[in-house]
Structures are given as C-alpha cells and as structure tokens.
C-alpha positions as CSV (number, residue, x, y, z in Angstrom):
1,M,16.3,26.4,27.2
2,H,17.2,30.0,27.7
3,V,20.7,30.5,29.8
4,W,21.4,33.4,31.7
5,H,25.3,34.6,32.0
6,Y,26.6,37.0,34.7
7,E,29.8,38.5,35.4
8,L,30.4,38.4,39.3
9,N,33.4,40.3,40.9
10,T,34.7,37.9,43.8
11,P,38.2,38.3,45.7
12,M,39.7,36.0,43.3
13,G,39.1,37.8,40.4
14,L,36.7,37.9,37.7
15,M,34.3,35.0,37.3
16,R,31.3,33.9,35.0
17,A,28.1,32.5,35.9
18,A,25.6,30.9,34.1
19,F,22.0,29.7,35.4
20,D,19.4,27.7,33.5
21,G,15.7,28.7,33.3
22,R,15.1,27.5,36.5
23,G,18.1,29.1,38.4
24,R,20.1,26.2,38.9
25,L,23.8,27.1,38.5
26,R,25.2,25.3,35.2
27,E,28.8,27.0,35.0
28,L,31.0,28.9,37.5
29,A,34.3,29.9,35.3
30,L,37.4,31.9,36.4
31,E,37.6,34.0,33.3
32,D,37.8,37.6,31.8
33,F,34.5,39.8,31.1
34,D,33.3,39.2,27.9
35,P,30.2,41.4,27.0
36,R,28.9,38.8,24.5
37,K,28.4,36.3,27.1
38,T,26.3,38.2,29.4
39,S,22.4,38.2,29.1
40,P,20.4,41.3,29.3
41,L,18.1,41.8,32.4
42,A,16.9,38.4,33.3
43,P,13.6,37.4,34.6
44,R,13.3,38.1,38.7
45,E,13.9,34.4,39.6
46,Q,17.4,34.4,37.6
47,R,18.6,37.5,39.3
48,E,17.6,36.4,42.7
49,A,19.4,33.1,42.0
50,K,22.7,35.4,41.1
51,R,22.2,37.3,44.4
52,Y,22.2,34.0,46.2
53,L,25.5,32.8,44.6
54,D,27.3,36.3,45.1
55,R,26.3,36.1,49.0
56,Q,27.5,32.4,49.1
57,L,30.7,33.0,47.2
58,E,31.2,36.3,49.4
59,A,30.9,33.8,52.4
60,Y,32.8,31.1,51.5
61,L,35.7,33.2,50.7
62,A,35.6,34.9,53.9
63,G,35.9,31.5,55.7
64,T,32.4,31.6,57.1
65,L,30.7,29.2,54.6
66,R,31.8,25.6,54.2
67,T,29.0,24.2,52.4
68,F,27.2,25.8,49.4
69,T,23.2,25.4,48.8
70,V,23.0,26.8,45.6
71,P,21.0,24.6,43.0
72,L,23.7,22.8,40.4
73,D,22.8,21.7,37.0
74,P,26.2,21.0,35.4
75,Q,26.3,19.4,32.2
76,G,28.4,16.7,31.3
77,T,28.7,12.8,30.6
78,P,27.0,10.4,33.1
79,S,30.7,9.5,34.5
80,Q,31.5,13.0,34.6
81,I,28.2,13.6,36.9
82,R,29.2,10.6,39.0
83,I,32.7,12.1,39.6
84,W,31.2,15.8,40.4
85,D,28.6,14.2,42.9
86,A,31.6,12.5,44.5
87,V,33.9,15.4,44.7
88,R,30.8,17.5,46.4
89,M,30.8,14.6,49.2
90,I,34.2,15.6,50.3
91,P,34.0,17.5,53.7
92,F,35.4,21.1,53.9
93,G,39.1,21.0,55.0
94,Q,39.9,17.3,53.5
95,T,41.3,16.0,50.5
96,R,41.2,12.9,48.1
97,T,43.3,11.6,46.0
98,S,42.2,10.8,42.2
99,T,43.4,7.1,43.2
100,E,41.0,7.0,46.1
101,L,38.1,8.7,44.3
102,A,38.6,6.2,40.9
103,A,38.6,3.2,43.4
104,G,35.3,4.6,45.4
105,L,33.5,5.0,41.8
106,R,35.0,1.9,40.1
107,L,36.5,3.9,37.0
108,D,40.2,4.5,35.8
109,E,42.1,6.9,37.5
110,E,42.6,8.6,34.1
111,L,38.9,9.2,34.0
112,V,38.5,10.8,37.2
113,V,41.8,13.3,36.4
114,M,39.9,13.9,32.8
115,G,36.4,14.4,34.9
116,C,37.8,16.7,37.3
117,A,39.7,18.8,34.9
118,A,36.2,19.4,32.7
119,N,34.4,20.7,35.9
120,P,32.1,23.4,34.8
121,I,31.7,24.9,38.2
122,V,34.6,25.9,40.1
123,L,34.7,26.0,43.7
124,L,31.1,24.9,44.3
125,I,32.2,21.2,42.9
126,P,35.4,21.6,44.5
127,V,38.0,19.7,42.5
128,H,40.4,21.7,44.3
129,R,40.1,19.0,46.8
130,V,41.3,16.3,44.7
131,I,44.9,15.8,44.7
132,L,45.7,14.9,41.0
133,P,48.9,12.9,40.2
134,G,52.0,15.1,40.1
135,E,50.0,18.0,41.9
136,G,50.0,19.2,45.3
137,P,46.3,19.6,47.3
138,L,46.0,22.9,45.3
139,P,45.8,22.6,41.5
140,K,48.0,24.9,39.4
141,A,45.2,26.9,38.3
142,L,44.2,28.1,41.8
143,R,47.6,28.3,42.9
144,D,48.4,30.9,40.3
145,V,45.2,32.7,41.5
146,R,46.2,32.4,45.3
147,S,49.8,33.7,44.4
148,E,48.5,37.1,42.8
C-alpha cells in the first residue's frame, strides 16, 4: 500500500504527516522538512485528508477544537495499539499517570512508558496527557517546543 507524506507548517513548527491510500493518518511527527519523504501530487482523496488534518491542527492549536476526528491508522504492536487507544480516551484538559494507565490496561508500567514513547502520531494520540515517571504533565519534547 502506498503511503503519502506531507510537510505541514504549524505554530509548533514543521511537522510531517503520512496518510495511507484510504486517507487515514499513519504518522504525524515534529521534524524538519525532508524532500525525500514528501510525495509527488497525491490523489484527490489524500489531498483532502491532508487539508482536513491542516484545519483540525489549526483549530486545536488555536484552542477551538478539543477532539480530533481525523481517521487514524497508527502502526504498532497489539500492546502499543491498546495503549494508544487508552491514551485517546483521556479527556481534553485531563492527565493520567503511566501507573494509572498500566493498571487500567493490566500491563507493566514500563510497557506503557515505552508505548507512549513509540507514539507515531503526536497530538492526535495525546501522550502529552500522560505523566511519565520523573516528568511533569508535559513531556520534555513538547516543553522544549513551547519554550521556543
């Protein structure tokens, strides 16, 4: 299956998004532009999916959107998928500790921490709502972005 990659210019900086052939978001990462990862003109459906993501990110970062409705298709192990699904259930404005998530999922906390670190879709799978051991409610990577 072909994956289409796009560069996004957001208030948080450059991001890279990857959509599958059905327009589902597979990856969203904070990273610099890499022309080798940007696809040529995609079919209309993928361009519409990218515009939809643009609008939702803009609204979320402006504070007018609390829940994303972009279709997601993150790639990971069955345990990672369970962790990411649980993280997506944390309401806007709330946090959970990795200990709480681990207990609810009946997984080792270390596995939850590693699952959060492996998150392929920043913001939309809001691992920034998970308080990791030794961290505050905002993980270091996002604290660095906010301080710039």
